[in-house]
C-alpha positions as a LaTeX table, in Angstrom:
\begin{tabular}{lrrr}
\hline
Residue & $x$ (\AA) & $y$ (\AA) & $z$ (\AA) \\
\hline
Met1 & 6.20 & 39.95 & $-46.60$ \\
Asn2 & 2.43 & 40.16 & $-47.22$ \\
Ser3 & 2.93 & 39.40 & $-50.93$ \\
Asp4 & 5.11 & 36.42 & $-50.05$ \\
Lys5 & 2.50 & 35.17 & $-47.56$ \\
Thr6 & $-0.23$ & 35.41 & $-50.20$ \\
Arg7 & 1.75 & 33.46 & $-52.80$ \\
Leu8 & 2.79 & 30.84 & $-50.27$ \\
Ser9 & $-0.82$ & 30.49 & $-49.12$ \\
Gln10 & $-1.95$ & 29.80 & $-52.68$ \\
Val11 & 0.49 & 26.91 & $-53.06$ \\
Tyr12 & $-0.39$ & 25.45 & $-49.66$ \\
Phe13 & $-4.07$ & 25.73 & $-50.62$ \\
Ala14 & $-3.53$ & 23.67 & $-53.79$ \\
Tyr15 & $-1.17$ & 21.14 & $-52.18$ \\
Phe16 & $-3.40$ & 20.24 & $-49.24$ \\
Ala17 & $-6.55$ & 20.21 & $-51.35$ \\
Ile18 & $-4.99$ & 17.15 & $-52.99$ \\
Leu19 & $-4.27$ & 15.69 & $-49.57$ \\
Gly20 & $-7.95$ & 16.15 & $-48.73$ \\
Val21 & $-8.82$ & 13.72 & $-51.50$ \\
Val22 & $-6.05$ & 11.13 & $-51.33$ \\
Ser23 & $-5.29$ & 10.85 & $-47.61$ \\
His24 & $-8.71$ & 9.64 & $-46.50$ \\
Tyr25 & $-10.40$ & 8.44 & $-49.68$ \\
Leu26 & $-7.62$ & 6.62 & $-51.49$ \\
Gly27 & $-8.11$ & 3.53 & $-49.35$ \\
Leu28 & $-11.81$ & 3.58 & $-50.20$ \\
Tyr29 & $-10.92$ & 4.18 & $-53.87$ \\
Leu30 & $-8.77$ & 1.05 & $-53.90$ \\
His31 & $-11.48$ & $-0.84$ & $-52.05$ \\
His32 & $-13.96$ & 0.05 & $-54.82$ \\
Leu33 & $-11.50$ & $-1.33$ & $-57.36$ \\
Asn34 & $-12.12$ & $-4.69$ & $-55.59$ \\
Leu35 & $-8.66$ & $-5.02$ & $-54.07$ \\
Glu36 & $-8.19$ & $-7.20$ & $-50.98$ \\
Pro37 & $-7.17$ & $-5.43$ & $-47.74$ \\
Ser38 & $-3.66$ & $-6.88$ & $-47.97$ \\
Met39 & $-3.29$ & $-5.58$ & $-51.54$ \\
Ile40 & $-4.61$ & $-2.18$ & $-50.47$ \\
Gly41 & $-1.93$ & $-2.15$ & $-47.80$ \\
Leu42 & 0.74 & $-3.03$ & $-50.37$ \\
Val43 & $-0.34$ & $-0.34$ & $-52.82$ \\
Leu44 & $-0.38$ & 2.23 & $-50.03$ \\
Ala45 & 3.03 & 0.95 & $-48.95$ \\
Val46 & 4.43 & 1.52 & $-52.45$ \\
Met47 & 3.11 & 5.07 & $-52.27$ \\
Thr48 & 4.71 & 5.73 & $-48.93$ \\
Ile49 & 7.96 & 4.16 & $-50.08$ \\
Gly50 & 7.83 & 6.88 & $-52.72$ \\
Arg51 & 7.53 & 9.32 & $-49.84$ \\
Ile52 & 10.74 & 7.91 & $-48.38$ \\
Ala53 & 12.77 & 8.29 & $-51.55$ \\
Gly54 & 11.11 & 11.39 & $-53.00$ \\
Pro55 & 12.08 & 14.05 & $-50.44$ \\
Met56 & 15.65 & 12.81 & $-49.93$ \\
Val57 & 16.42 & 12.22 & $-53.62$ \\
Trp58 & 14.90 & 15.53 & $-54.69$ \\
Ala59 & 16.68 & 17.48 & $-51.94$ \\
Asn60 & 20.03 & 16.12 & $-53.12$ \\
Leu61 & 19.73 & 16.69 & $-56.87$ \\
Pro62 & 22.53 & 19.18 & $-57.68$ \\
Gly63 & 20.67 & 20.92 & $-60.50$ \\
Leu64 & 17.68 & 21.77 & $-58.32$ \\
Gln65 & 19.32 & 22.82 & $-55.05$ \\
Ser66 & 20.05 & 26.34 & $-56.26$ \\
Ser67 & 16.36 & 27.07 & $-56.97$ \\
Pro68 & 13.77 & 25.61 & $-54.59$ \\
Ser69 & 10.96 & 27.11 & $-56.70$ \\
Cys70 & 12.18 & 25.31 & $-59.83$ \\
Ser71 & 12.47 & 22.11 & $-57.80$ \\
Ile72 & 8.83 & 22.43 & $-56.70$ \\
Gln73 & 7.60 & 23.16 & $-60.22$ \\
Ser74 & 9.40 & 20.12 & $-61.66$ \\
Ser75 & 8.13 & 17.72 & $-59.01$ \\
Cys76 & 4.54 & 18.98 & $-59.33$ \\
Phe77 & 4.57 & 18.46 & $-63.10$ \\
Leu78 & 5.91 & 14.91 & $-62.81$ \\
Ala79 & 3.36 & 14.10 & $-60.08$ \\
Leu80 & 0.60 & 15.18 & $-62.48$ \\
Ile81 & 1.94 & 12.98 & $-65.28$ \\
Ser82 & 2.27 & 9.97 & $-62.96$ \\
Phe83 & $-1.26$ & 10.15 & $-61.55$ \\
Ser84 & $-2.76$ & 10.63 & $-65.03$ \\
Ile85 & $-1.66$ & 7.07 & $-65.92$ \\
Leu86 & $-4.66$ & 5.85 & $-63.90$ \\
Leu87 & $-6.94$ & 7.13 & $-66.65$ \\
Phe88 & $-5.78$ & 4.23 & $-68.81$ \\
Ser89 & $-5.62$ & 1.20 & $-66.48$ \\
His90 & $-6.44$ & $-0.05$ & $-62.97$ \\
Glu91 & $-4.32$ & $-3.19$ & $-63.02$ \\
Pro92 & $-2.46$ & $-3.73$ & $-59.70$ \\
Ser93 & 0.93 & $-3.26$ & $-61.35$ \\
Val94 & $-0.23$ & $-0.04$ & $-63.01$ \\
Leu95 & $-1.71$ & 1.18 & $-59.73$ \\
Met96 & 1.63 & 0.66 & $-58.00$ \\
Leu97 & 3.54 & 2.40 & $-60.80$ \\
Ala98 & 1.20 & 5.39 & $-61.12$ \\
Leu99 & 0.55 & 5.93 & $-57.42$ \\
Gly100 & 4.17 & 5.22 & $-56.49$ \\
Gly101 & 5.38 & 7.81 & $-59.00$ \\
Phe102 & 2.74 & 10.28 & $-57.87$ \\
Ala103 & 3.74 & 9.85 & $-54.22$ \\
Phe104 & 7.45 & 10.20 & $-55.05$ \\
Phe105 & 7.14 & 13.51 & $-56.89$ \\
Trp106 & 4.25 & 14.97 & $-54.89$ \\
Ser107 & 5.97 & 14.35 & $-51.55$ \\
Ala108 & 9.25 & 15.72 & $-52.94$ \\
Ala109 & 7.62 & 19.13 & $-53.29$ \\
Leu110 & 6.57 & 19.56 & $-49.66$ \\
Pro111 & 9.99 & 19.73 & $-47.92$ \\
Gln112 & 11.08 & 22.30 & $-50.50$ \\
Leu113 & 7.88 & 24.28 & $-49.94$ \\
Glu114 & 8.31 & 24.17 & $-46.16$ \\
Ser115 & 11.92 & 25.37 & $-46.41$ \\
Val116 & 10.87 & 28.25 & $-48.70$ \\
Ala117 & 8.10 & 29.20 & $-46.27$ \\
Gln118 & 10.35 & 29.09 & $-43.20$ \\
Ser119 & 13.01 & 31.14 & $-44.98$ \\
Cys120 & 10.60 & 33.79 & $-46.28$ \\
Leu121 & 8.75 & 34.02 & $-42.96$ \\
Lys122 & 11.98 & 33.99 & $-40.89$ \\
Gly123 & 10.76 & 31.05 & $-38.82$ \\
Asn124 & 7.90 & 33.06 & $-37.29$ \\
Ala125 & 5.41 & 30.47 & $-36.00$ \\
Ser126 & 2.47 & 32.88 & $-36.00$ \\
Ala127 & 3.08 & 33.94 & $-39.62$ \\
Tyr128 & 3.62 & 30.34 & $-40.69$ \\
Ser129 & 0.36 & 29.25 & $-39.03$ \\
Met130 & $-1.59$ & 31.90 & $-40.92$ \\
Val131 & $-0.09$ & 30.70 & $-44.21$ \\
Arg132 & $-0.48$ & 27.00 & $-43.42$ \\
Ile133 & $-4.10$ & 27.49 & $-42.38$ \\
Trp134 & $-5.06$ & 27.85 & $-46.04$ \\
Gly135 & $-3.92$ & 24.29 & $-46.59$ \\
Ser136 & $-6.32$ & 23.13 & $-43.89$ \\
Ile137 & $-9.15$ & 25.22 & $-45.34$ \\
Ser138 & $-8.70$ & 23.67 & $-48.78$ \\
Phe139 & $-8.37$ & 20.23 & $-47.19$ \\
Ile140 & $-11.73$ & 20.47 & $-45.43$ \\
Cys141 & $-13.45$ & 21.91 & $-48.50$ \\
Leu142 & $-12.29$ & 19.02 & $-50.66$ \\
Val143 & $-13.16$ & 16.39 & $-48.04$ \\
Ile144 & $-16.77$ & 17.66 & $-47.94$ \\
Ile145 & $-17.12$ & 18.32 & $-51.67$ \\
Ala146 & $-15.59$ & 14.96 & $-52.56$ \\
Gly147 & $-18.02$ & 13.23 & $-50.19$ \\
Trp148 & $-20.94$ & 14.78 & $-52.08$ \\
Phe149 & $-19.51$ & 13.85 & $-55.49$ \\
Phe150 & $-18.96$ & 10.24 & $-54.42$ \\
Glu151 & $-22.69$ & 9.87 & $-53.85$ \\
Ile152 & $-23.48$ & 11.17 & $-57.36$ \\
Tyr153 & $-20.62$ & 10.14 & $-59.65$ \\
Gly154 & $-18.98$ & 7.27 & $-57.76$ \\
Ile155 & $-15.72$ & 7.23 & $-55.87$ \\
Val156 & $-13.40$ & 6.01 & $-58.65$ \\
Phe157 & $-14.31$ & 8.74 & $-61.14$ \\
Ser158 & $-14.41$ & 11.46 & $-58.46$ \\
Val159 & $-11.00$ & 10.64 & $-56.93$ \\
Glu160 & $-9.30$ & 10.60 & $-60.33$ \\
Met161 & $-10.89$ & 13.80 & $-61.66$ \\
Phe162 & $-10.40$ & 15.79 & $-58.46$ \\
Thr163 & $-6.76$ & 14.74 & $-58.05$ \\
Ile164 & $-5.77$ & 15.44 & $-61.65$ \\
Gly165 & $-7.51$ & 18.83 & $-61.60$ \\
Leu166 & $-5.89$ & 19.83 & $-58.31$ \\
Leu167 & $-2.43$ & 18.69 & $-59.43$ \\
Thr168 & $-2.84$ & 20.97 & $-62.44$ \\
Leu169 & $-3.76$ & 23.84 & $-60.13$ \\
Leu170 & $-0.74$ & 23.10 & $-57.91$ \\
Phe171 & 1.61 & 23.10 & $-60.89$ \\
Ile172 & 0.28 & 26.46 & $-62.11$ \\
Ser173 & 0.36 & 28.10 & $-58.66$ \\
Ser174 & 3.96 & 26.93 & $-58.05$ \\
Phe175 & 5.15 & 29.50 & $-60.60$ \\
Arg176 & 4.09 & 32.26 & $-58.18$ \\
Leu177 & 6.35 & 31.11 & $-55.35$ \\
Pro178 & 8.86 & 33.62 & $-53.94$ \\
Glu179 & 12.55 & 32.71 & $-54.08$ \\
Ala180 & 14.09 & 31.80 & $-50.74$ \\
Asp181 & 17.45 & 33.16 & $-49.56$ \\
Leu182 & 19.22 & 29.99 & $-48.42$ \\
Glu183 & 22.89 & 30.24 & $-47.58$ \\
Ala184 & 25.66 & 27.72 & $-46.80$ \\
Ser185 & 27.65 & 25.49 & $-49.10$ \\
Asp186 & 26.62 & 21.93 & $-49.94$ \\
Asp187 & 29.53 & 20.54 & $-47.90$ \\
Gln188 & 28.49 & 22.58 & $-44.87$ \\
Val189 & 24.89 & 21.40 & $-45.24$ \\
Tyr190 & 25.90 & 17.73 & $-45.50$ \\
Thr191 & 28.27 & 17.90 & $-42.53$ \\
Gly192 & 25.82 & 19.89 & $-40.43$ \\
Thr193 & 22.96 & 17.49 & $-41.11$ \\
Leu194 & 25.02 & 14.46 & $-40.07$ \\
Ala195 & 26.15 & 16.22 & $-36.89$ \\
Lys196 & 22.56 & 17.12 & $-36.01$ \\
Leu197 & 21.43 & 13.52 & $-36.26$ \\
Lys198 & 23.78 & 12.62 & $-33.41$ \\
Gln199 & 22.11 & 15.09 & $-31.03$ \\
Ala200 & 19.70 & 13.63 & $-28.46$ \\
Asn201 & 16.89 & 16.09 & $-29.18$ \\
Val202 & 17.03 & 15.56 & $-32.93$ \\
Met203 & 17.13 & 11.78 & $-32.57$ \\
Ala204 & 14.22 & 11.78 & $-30.11$ \\
Phe205 & 12.18 & 14.10 & $-32.33$ \\
Met206 & 12.82 & 12.07 & $-35.50$ \\
Phe207 & 12.00 & 8.71 & $-33.91$ \\
Ala208 & 8.90 & 10.09 & $-32.20$ \\
Ser209 & 7.73 & 11.56 & $-35.52$ \\
Phe210 & 8.35 & 8.19 & $-37.16$ \\
Leu211 & 6.22 & 6.39 & $-34.57$ \\
Leu212 & 3.47 & 9.02 & $-34.77$ \\
Gln213 & 3.12 & 8.54 & $-38.53$ \\
Leu214 & 3.35 & 4.78 & $-38.07$ \\
Ser215 & 0.29 & 5.10 & $-35.86$ \\
Phe216 & $-1.47$ & 7.39 & $-38.36$ \\
Ala217 & $-1.29$ & 4.75 & $-41.14$ \\
Thr218 & $-4.36$ & 2.94 & $-39.84$ \\
Tyr219 & $-6.31$ & 6.19 & $-39.79$ \\
Tyr220 & $-5.28$ & 7.22 & $-43.30$ \\
Gly221 & $-5.76$ & 3.80 & $-44.85$ \\
Phe222 & $-8.74$ & 2.31 & $-43.04$ \\
Phe223 & $-10.73$ & 4.98 & $-41.18$ \\
Ser224 & $-13.14$ & 5.58 & $-44.08$ \\
Ile225 & $-13.45$ & 1.81 & $-44.68$ \\
Tyr226 & $-14.11$ & 1.29 & $-40.97$ \\
Leu227 & $-16.89$ & 3.88 & $-40.95$ \\
Thr228 & $-18.37$ & 2.47 & $-44.16$ \\
Glu229 & $-18.56$ & $-0.97$ & $-42.53$ \\
Leu230 & $-20.33$ & 0.62 & $-39.55$ \\
Gly231 & $-22.98$ & 2.03 & $-41.88$ \\
Tyr232 & $-21.87$ & 5.65 & $-42.25$ \\
Thr233 & $-22.65$ & 7.31 & $-45.61$ \\
Gly234 & $-20.01$ & 9.01 & $-47.76$ \\
Tyr235 & $-21.35$ & 12.40 & $-46.69$ \\
Gln236 & $-21.18$ & 11.46 & $-43.00$ \\
Ile237 & $-17.61$ & 10.21 & $-43.42$ \\
Gly238 & $-16.67$ & 13.50 & $-45.08$ \\
Ile239 & $-18.22$ & 15.49 & $-42.25$ \\
Met240 & $-16.52$ & 13.34 & $-39.60$ \\
Ile241 & $-13.11$ & 13.85 & $-41.20$ \\
Ser242 & $-13.86$ & 17.56 & $-41.56$ \\
Val243 & $-14.51$ & 17.91 & $-37.83$ \\
Gly244 & $-10.85$ & 17.17 & $-37.19$ \\
Val245 & $-9.70$ & 19.64 & $-39.81$ \\
Ile246 & $-11.92$ & 22.41 & $-38.41$ \\
Ala247 & $-10.27$ & 21.83 & $-35.04$ \\
Glu248 & $-6.90$ & 21.91 & $-36.81$ \\
Ile249 & $-7.73$ & 25.30 & $-38.33$ \\
Gly250 & $-8.66$ & 26.57 & $-34.88$ \\
Ile251 & $-5.32$ & 25.49 & $-33.42$ \\
Phe252 & $-3.43$ & 27.18 & $-36.26$ \\
Leu253 & $-5.02$ & 30.49 & $-35.26$ \\
Ile254 & $-3.46$ & 30.35 & $-31.80$ \\
Ala255 & $-0.42$ & 28.12 & $-32.39$ \\
Gly256 & 2.05 & 31.02 & $-32.30$ \\
Arg257 & 0.91 & 32.05 & $-28.82$ \\
Ile258 & 1.00 & 28.44 & $-27.60$ \\
Leu259 & 4.59 & 28.00 & $-28.82$ \\
Asn260 & 5.60 & 31.17 & $-27.00$ \\
Arg261 & 4.12 & 29.91 & $-23.75$ \\
Tyr262 & 5.19 & 26.26 & $-23.60$ \\
Ser263 & 8.39 & 24.35 & $-24.36$ \\
Leu264 & 8.56 & 22.19 & $-27.45$ \\
Lys265 & 9.07 & 19.14 & $-25.25$ \\
Ala266 & 5.83 & 19.80 & $-23.38$ \\
Leu267 & 3.94 & 20.31 & $-26.63$ \\
Phe268 & 5.33 & 17.17 & $-28.27$ \\
Leu269 & 4.56 & 15.12 & $-25.17$ \\
Phe270 & 0.99 & 16.40 & $-24.86$ \\
Cys271 & 0.22 & 15.87 & $-28.55$ \\
Leu272 & 1.50 & 12.28 & $-28.52$ \\
Leu273 & $-0.33$ & 11.29 & $-25.33$ \\
Ile274 & $-3.67$ & 12.68 & $-26.47$ \\
Thr275 & $-3.20$ & 11.03 & $-29.87$ \\
Ser276 & $-2.77$ & 7.69 & $-28.11$ \\
Phe277 & $-6.08$ & 8.29 & $-26.33$ \\
Arg278 & $-7.71$ & 9.20 & $-29.66$ \\
Trp279 & $-6.74$ & 5.91 & $-31.34$ \\
Phe280 & $-7.91$ & 3.86 & $-28.34$ \\
Gly281 & $-11.21$ & 5.74 & $-28.41$ \\
Ile282 & $-11.79$ & 5.12 & $-32.12$ \\
Ser283 & $-11.20$ & 1.39 & $-31.65$ \\
Leu284 & $-13.76$ & 1.25 & $-28.83$ \\
Trp285 & $-16.46$ & 3.78 & $-29.71$ \\
Gly286 & $-16.64$ & 3.95 & $-33.51$ \\
Glu287 & $-20.39$ & 3.29 & $-33.51$ \\
Asn288 & $-21.07$ & 6.20 & $-31.14$ \\
Ile289 & $-21.27$ & 9.20 & $-33.43$ \\
Ala290 & $-21.15$ & 11.73 & $-30.57$ \\
Leu291 & $-17.99$ & 10.26 & $-29.03$ \\
Leu292 & $-16.40$ & 9.84 & $-32.45$ \\
Phe293 & $-17.11$ & 13.51 & $-33.10$ \\
Leu294 & $-15.25$ & 14.48 & $-29.91$ \\
Leu295 & $-12.34$ & 12.16 & $-30.70$ \\
Gln296 & $-11.96$ & 13.78 & $-34.12$ \\
Ile297 & $-11.47$ & 17.18 & $-32.46$ \\
Ile298 & $-8.22$ & 15.80 & $-31.03$ \\
His299 & $-6.85$ & 16.01 & $-34.59$ \\
Ala300 & $-6.06$ & 19.64 & $-33.69$ \\
Phe301 & $-3.26$ & 18.28 & $-31.52$ \\
Ser302 & $-2.47$ & 14.96 & $-33.26$ \\
Tyr303 & $-1.59$ & 16.78 & $-36.45$ \\
Gly304 & $-2.05$ & 20.57 & $-36.21$ \\
Leu305 & $-0.12$ & 21.56 & $-33.10$ \\
Phe306 & 2.47 & 18.82 & $-33.49$ \\
His307 & 3.18 & 19.96 & $-37.06$ \\
Val308 & 3.64 & 23.64 & $-36.17$ \\
Ala309 & 5.92 & 22.67 & $-33.28$ \\
Ala310 & 7.85 & 20.35 & $-35.62$ \\
Gln311 & 8.35 & 23.15 & $-38.15$ \\
Lys312 & 9.65 & 25.42 & $-35.40$ \\
Phe313 & 12.02 & 22.69 & $-34.23$ \\
Ile314 & 13.41 & 22.15 & $-37.75$ \\
His315 & 13.84 & 25.88 & $-38.34$ \\
Val316 & 15.84 & 26.22 & $-35.12$ \\
Glu317 & 17.96 & 23.09 & $-35.59$ \\
Phe318 & 18.69 & 23.26 & $-39.35$ \\
Lys319 & 20.01 & 26.48 & $-40.88$ \\
Gly320 & 20.24 & 27.90 & $-44.43$ \\
Lys321 & 20.23 & 25.25 & $-47.15$ \\
Gly322 & 20.10 & 22.73 & $-44.33$ \\
Gln323 & 16.41 & 23.65 & $-44.02$ \\
Ala324 & 15.53 & 21.60 & $-47.10$ \\
Lys325 & 17.72 & 18.71 & $-45.89$ \\
Gly326 & 16.12 & 18.79 & $-42.46$ \\
Gln327 & 12.63 & 18.95 & $-43.93$ \\
Ala328 & 13.40 & 16.09 & $-46.32$ \\
Leu329 & 14.82 & 13.96 & $-43.51$ \\
Tyr330 & 11.77 & 14.64 & $-41.34$ \\
Met331 & 9.35 & 13.83 & $-44.18$ \\
Ser332 & 11.23 & 10.69 & $-45.22$ \\
Leu333 & 11.53 & 9.20 & $-41.74$ \\
Ser334 & 8.04 & 10.06 & $-40.55$ \\
Phe335 & 5.62 & 10.21 & $-43.48$ \\
Gly336 & 7.88 & 8.02 & $-45.62$ \\
Ile337 & 9.29 & 5.12 & $-43.62$ \\
Gly338 & 6.70 & 5.41 & $-40.87$ \\
Gly339 & 3.84 & 5.62 & $-43.34$ \\
Ala340 & 5.13 & 2.77 & $-45.53$ \\
Leu341 & 5.72 & 0.37 & $-42.67$ \\
Gly342 & 2.44 & 1.40 & $-41.09$ \\
Ser343 & 0.51 & 0.77 & $-44.31$ \\
Val344 & 1.81 & $-2.79$ & $-44.59$ \\
Val345 & 1.33 & $-3.61$ & $-40.91$ \\
Ser346 & $-2.13$ & $-2.04$ & $-40.71$ \\
Gly347 & $-3.21$ & $-3.79$ & $-43.92$ \\
Tyr348 & $-2.39$ & $-7.25$ & $-42.61$ \\
Ser349 & $-3.53$ & $-6.40$ & $-39.09$ \\
Trp350 & $-6.91$ & $-5.24$ & $-40.38$ \\
Glu351 & $-7.50$ & $-8.64$ & $-41.96$ \\
Phe352 & $-7.00$ & $-10.39$ & $-38.61$ \\
Val353 & $-8.17$ & $-8.00$ & $-35.89$ \\
Gly354 & $-10.12$ & $-5.32$ & $-37.77$ \\
Gln355 & $-10.84$ & $-2.18$ & $-35.75$ \\
Gln356 & $-8.47$ & $-3.27$ & $-32.96$ \\
Thr357 & $-5.68$ & $-2.13$ & $-35.29$ \\
Phe358 & $-6.44$ & 1.34 & $-33.93$ \\
Ala359 & $-5.53$ & 0.06 & $-30.45$ \\
Leu360 & $-2.14$ & $-1.00$ & $-31.82$ \\
Ser361 & $-1.74$ & 2.52 & $-33.22$ \\
Ala362 & $-2.47$ & 3.89 & $-29.75$ \\
Leu363 & 0.41 & 1.87 & $-28.32$ \\
Leu364 & 2.78 & 3.29 & $-30.96$ \\
Ala365 & 1.84 & 6.87 & $-30.08$ \\
Leu366 & 2.37 & 6.05 & $-26.40$ \\
Val367 & 5.88 & 4.73 & $-27.11$ \\
Ala368 & 6.63 & 7.94 & $-29.02$ \\
Ala369 & 5.58 & 9.97 & $-25.99$ \\
Leu370 & 7.91 & 7.91 & $-23.79$ \\
Leu371 & 10.84 & 8.65 & $-26.14$ \\
Ile372 & 10.23 & 12.39 & $-25.85$ \\
Leu373 & 9.84 & 12.14 & $-22.07$ \\
Met374 & 13.06 & 10.17 & $-21.58$ \\
Phe375 & 15.49 & 11.55 & $-24.17$ \\
Tyr376 & 14.39 & 15.05 & $-25.19$ \\
Lys377 & 16.03 & 17.88 & $-23.25$ \\
Thr378 & 13.74 & 20.83 & $-22.54$ \\
Ile379 & 14.58 & 23.87 & $-24.65$ \\
Arg380 & 12.26 & 26.85 & $-24.63$ \\
Val381 & 11.99 & 28.33 & $-28.11$ \\
Gln382 & 10.36 & 31.74 & $-28.43$ \\
Asp383 & 8.81 & 33.12 & $-31.57$ \\
Lys384 & 10.91 & 35.73 & $-33.33$ \\
\hline
\end{tabular}
């Protein structure tokens, strides 16, 4: 178990180090390539469309279903090749091709990784949190380090070099993954997944996750641009983003105990409501560095606690090989469709109402909370 946890931690470390670069700085990277806000939104939308197709297509490829580790290795290699195209051209069409391909293959790896982790760790939330925490640690390290490098070498060079280097590290570390023991035939998995989608709790969870990521699109695409326009330096932006990730690490340390104490419905509802408050606060008090600092701490719940609770929910609801299907469905609907639609809407919205786009995001998170409140039946899930 300890050996499996170590090897899983290494892959999570590499995977989320990449996220530390692209999730917050890619919008700024595109901005420095002199793209208009609407074009930035479209490029980000192409990437998130890749997130829609990637997990579901990869999870259903017959030749890769028997070996999740091989599936992860293949997708990581192709993600590296796709992103490397940016070394040769920054034309809008090339950007869409390279970043779309990168997003497709990179996102395809995560549902497989999550299913391997849940299988090896037997769905234990405390053990999962201690593995997943290494992803948050690498994320915060890269956010800070990248902020420093931007000041010295420029954002375009730094984003490209960091991402290509980290994708190489991810590909190498994927060969150390343990093999998961996933049972059930393909027919059983397909039938079971369709049946699950008709259940009220699964529908409420999936739609709420979709709306949450729809609301996050403004944060991922325009938060760094927003702070730059307010006069924050690259280093200050890196620190501000890191505040949220430090809080996220803290919540991972105690997430197992929280899940044992409260129902998943209560946790989902709390996370969505406080996220709504966070987005409203950012739209109103972006110039107040102290208040912005406090609002960033809420990231512990907006992402950290919600994610651990979501992983517990998927482990309970989807069994055996259905784990990968459930993870892929979750990733495609939330980070994929939600992210893609959110990128387009936030891109055009930013041109017309600017920072008030965060207020629109707050309304989306509030609607998600109402869905959980009205349609999700309380089920208390204890850690194994």
